C-alpha positions in Angstrom: 7.9 4.9 26.2 6.5 8.5 26.2 4.3 9.6 29.0 0.6 8.6 28.5 -2.0 11.2 27.7 -3.9 12.5 30.8 -7.4 12.3 29.3 -9.0 8.8 28.9 -9.2 7.7 25.3 -12.1 8.7 23.1 -12.7 8.9 19.3 -12.6 12.7 19.3 -9.7 12.8 21.7 -7.6 10.6 19.4 -8.1 13.0 16.6 -6.6 15.9 18.5 -3.3 17.5 17.3 -0.3 16.1 19.2 2.8 15.9 17.0 5.4 13.4 18.4 8.7 14.6 19.6 10.4 13.1 16.6 7.7 13.2 13.9 9.5 11.0 11.3 6.5 9.7 9.4 4.4 12.9 9.4 7.5 14.7 8.0 8.0 12.0 5.4 4.4 12.3 4.4 4.7 16.1 3.9 7.9 15.7 1.9 6.4 13.0 -0.3 3.3 15.2 -1.0 5.5 18.2 -1.9 7.8 16.2 -4.2 4.7 14.6 -5.9 3.1 18.0 -6.5 6.4 19.2 -8.0 6.5 16.2 -10.3 2.9 16.9 -11.4 3.8 20.5 -12.1 6.8 19.5 -14.2 4.7 17.0 -16.2 1.9 19.5 -16.9 4.4 22.3 -17.7 5.6 20.0 -20.5 2.0 20.0 -21.8 1.5 16.3 -20.8 -1.6 15.2 -19.0 -1.6 13.7 -15.5 -5.0 12.4 -14.3 -6.4 14.4 -11.3 -7.7 11.2 -9.6 -4.0 10.1 -9.2 -3.1 13.4 -7.5 -6.1 13.1 -5.2 -5.2 9.4 -4.3 -1.6 10.1 -3.5 -2.3 13.3 -1.5 -5.0 11.5 0.4 -2.6 8.7 1.2 0.0 11.3 2.5 -2.7 13.0 4.6 -3.9 9.7 6.2 -0.3 8.7 6.8 0.5 12.1 8.5 -2.8 11.9 10.5 -2.5 8.4 11.9 1.1 9.0 13.0 0.9 12.7 14.0 -2.4 13.0 15.8 -3.2 12.1 19.4 -3.8 8.4 18.4 0.0 8.1 18.1 0.3 8.8 21.9 -2.5 6.3 22.8 -1.0 3.6 20.5 1.8 3.1 23.1 -0.7 2.0 25.7 -3.8 0.8 24.0 -4.0 -2.4 21.8 -7.0 -1.0 19.9 -5.2 2.2 19.0 -2.1 0.4 18.0 -4.1 -2.0 15.8 -6.0 0.8 14.2 -2.8 2.5 13.4 -1.3 -0.7 11.9 -4.3 -1.5 9.8 -4.3 2.1 8.4 -0.6 1.9 7.6 -0.7 -1.5 6.0 -4.2 -1.7 4.4 -5.5 1.9 3.7 -2.4 4.0 3.0 -0.6 1.7 0.5 -3.4 1.6 -2.1 -3.9 5.3 -1.9 -0.1 6.0 -2.5 0.2 3.3 -5.2 -3.0 4.7 -6.9 -1.1 7.9 -7.4 1.4 6.1 -9.7 4.5 7.8 -8.1 6.9 5.6 -10.0 5.4 6.5 -13.4 5.4 10.2 -12.4 9.1 9.9 -11.5 10.0 8.6 -14.9 7.9 11.3 -16.7 8.9 14.3 -14.6 12.6 13.7 -14.1 14.8 15.6 -16.6 17.1 13.5 -18.8 20.2 15.6 -17.9 22.3 16.5 -14.9 21.2 14.9 -11.6 18.0 13.8 -13.3 19.9 11.5 -15.5 21.5 9.9 -12.5 18.1 9.4 -10.8 16.7 7.9 -13.9 19.6 5.6 -14.2 19.2 4.4 -10.7 15.4 3.9 -11.2 15.8 2.0 -14.4 18.7 -0.1 -12.9 16.4 -1.0 -10.0 13.6 -2.0 -12.3 16.0 -4.4 -14.2 17.6 -5.9 -11.1 16.7 -9.3 -9.5 16.0 -8.2 -5.9 12.9 -6.1 -6.6 11.6 -8.9 -8.8 11.9 -11.3 -5.8 10.5 -8.8 -3.3 7.4 -8.1 -5.5 6.6 -11.8 -6.1 3.6 -13.2 -4.2 5.7 -15.9 -2.7 7.5 -13.1 -0.8 4.8 -10.4 -0.4 2.0 -12.6 1.1 4.1 -14.2 3.8 5.6 -10.8 4.6 2.2 -9.2 4.9 0.9 -12.0 7.2 4.2 -11.8 9.2 3.2 -8.2 10.1 0.2 -9.6 12.0 1.0 -13.2 13.2 4.7 -12.6 13.6 4.3 -9.3 15.5 1.6 -10.5 17.9 2.2 -14.2 18.4 6.0 -14.3 18.8 6.6 -11.6 21.4 8.2 -9.3 18.8 6.0 -6.3 19.8 7.0 -6.7 23.5 10.6 -7.0 22.5 10.9 -3.9 20.4 7.7 -1.8 20.8 8.6 0.0 24.0 11.4 2.2 22.4 10.9 5.0 19.8 13.2 3.2 17.4 11.3 -0.1 17.7 7.9 1.6 17.6 8.8 3.7 14.5 10.5 0.7 12.9 7.3 -1.3 13.2 5.3 1.5 11.6 7.7 1.6 8.7 7.5 -2.2 8.5 3.7 -2.2 8.3 3.7 0.5 5.7 6.4 -1.2 3.6 4.8 -4.6 3.8 1.5 -3.1 2.6 3.1 -1.3 -0.3 5.0 -4.4 -1.4 1.8 -6.4 -1.4 -0.3 -3.8 -3.2 2.3 -2.7 -5.9 2.0 -5.8 -8.1 -1.8 -5.7 -7.9 -2.6 -2.0 -8.3 0.4 -0.3 -9.9 0.0 1.2 -13.4 3.6 1.9 -13.8 6.5 -0.3 -14.9 7.6 -3.1 -12.6 10.5 -5.6 -12.7 7.9 -8.4 -13.1 4.2 -8.7 -13.0 2.0 -11.8 -12.6 -1.0 -12.5 -14.8 -4.4 -10.8 -13.9 -5.7 -14.2 -12.7 -2.7 -14.7 -10.3 -3.1 -11.2 -8.9 -6.8 -11.7 -8.3 -5.8 -15.0 -6.6 -3.3 -13.1 -4.3 -6.1 -10.8 -3.1 -8.3 -13.6 -2.1 -5.5 -15.5 -0.4 -4.7 -12.5 1.8 -8.2 -11.5 2.7 -9.2 -14.5 4.9 -5.8 -15.2 6.3 -5.3 -11.8 8.0 -8.8 -11.9 9.4 -7.9 -15.0 11.6 -5.6 -12.9 13.8 -8.7 -10.8 14.8 -10.5 -14.0 15.8 -7.6 -15.1 17.9 -7.5 -11.8 19.7 -11.2 -11.7 20.3 -11.2 -15.2 21.7 -8.2 -14.9 24.0 -9.0 -14.5 27.7 -5.6 -13.3 28.7 -3.5 -10.3 27.4 -1.4 -11.4 24.4 0.9 -8.4 24.4 2.4 -7.5 27.8 2.9 -3.8 26.9 -0.9 -3.4 26.6 -1.7 -5.4 29.7 -1.6 -2.5 32.1 -3.1 0.7 30.7 -3.0 3.8 33.0 -5.5 3.2 35.9 -7.1 6.6 35.4 -8.4 5.6 32.0 -10.6 2.9 33.3 -9.7 0.5 30.5 -10.1 -3.2 30.7 -7.2 -4.6 28.7 -9.1 -7.8 27.7 -12.0 -5.8 26.3 -9.5 -3.4 24.6 -7.8 -6.5 23.1 -11.2 -7.7 21.9 -11.8 -4.3 20.2 -8.3 -4.7 18.5 -9.4 -8.1 17.3 -12.7 -6.8 16.0 -10.8 -4.1 14.1 -8.4 -6.7 12.6 -11.4 -8.8 11.5 -13.5 -6.0 10.0 -11.3 -3.0 9.1 -9.8 -4.4 5.9 -13.0 -5.7 4.3 -14.4 -2.4 2.9 -10.9 -1.5 1.6 -10.5 -4.9 0.1 -13.8 -4.7 -1.7 -12.9 -1.3 -3.2 -9.5 -2.7 -4.2 -11.2 -5.7 -5.9 -13.6 -3.4 -7.8 -10.8 -1.2 -9.1 -8.8 -4.3 -10.0 -11.7 -5.9 -11.8 -12.3 -2.7 -13.8 -8.6 -2.5 -14.8 -8.7 -6.2 -15.7 -11.7 -5.7 -18.0 -10.2 -2.7 -19.7 -6.9 -4.5 -20.2 -8.7 -7.5 -21.8 -10.7 -5.1 -24.0 -7.5 -3.4 -25.2 -5.9 -6.8 -25.8 -9.0 -8.0 -27.7 -9.0 -4.8 -29.9 -5.3 -5.1 -30.5 -5.7 -8.8 -31.5 -8.6 -7.9 -33.8 -6.5 -5.2 -35.4 -3.6 -7.6 -35.9 -6.0 -10.2 -37.5 -7.4 -7.6 -39.8 -3.9 -6.5 -40.8 -2.9 -10.1 -41.5 -6.1 -10.7 -43.5 -5.4 -7.6 -45.6 -1.8 -8.6 -46.1 -2.9 -12.1 -47.2 -5.5 -10.7 -49.5 -2.9 -8.3 -51.1 -0.4 -11.1 -51.5 -3.1 -13.2 -53.2 -3.9 -10.3 -55.5 -0.2 -9.9 -56.5 0.0 -13.7 -57.0 -3.0 -13.6 -59.2 -1.5 -10.7 -61.3 1.7 -12.7 -61.7 -0.2 -15.7 -63.0 -2.1 -13.7 -65.5 1.1 -12.3 -67.0 
């Protein structure tokens, strides 16, 4: 574990700049943003539109990812349950919808050239879309338990104490939180091609299944009278932190943090569902009109044949 910060924790203090010794996730966020902007430039250079709201969404996701793993909160997250929980909630609930909202997969297909190395990249991307493993990993039977495992499995099984004290384990958990959130959100929010996609009703059901279940871990943490994670049981004495109160704050965050994000997600999802049904209705109406016109024309030809 790295040395703890000298100053007691505060909201402003956690927002201070303090890049980790090995800033893996902040660097990945910067690279992802740069590659995304390069893709947008290529698409627009080909005189094809790319919505600005997608650009804002993806870049904001990269910014939040870099901030929550690169600012001083990263140093406090090794010793404070509340800081660690805030970091996890941000990585699993807030960052994934922002990244998926940028439609990076669709941008990849549109921006990658169809020759040279680009042809290989497209081949790998399309091969992945057609394979069975991604279809399984994006199914709700897999994504919902995985998402819940990132809470109940991490805190109630001793997993965090077992791996969270090393840089490799700490960073691995961060990647796990981010990956679980992305896998859960992709089938619900993605506008790009996927190996498989449930109906709108099933996706709506998945959102409401997840919402109450992940809240219960917050209630468990708030009601516990003993430290549930040993690595957070003894914060530095100079900070004056009661670990039970800090654990209660972590529980309150788990209980409340995701609700505003979930409501925004539901609103966006409902708007897309309504637009999709409107398009389907218009398409069905056009098909019916075409069938009626074809039937009327055939009847006209039949009438001409009889008159002859």
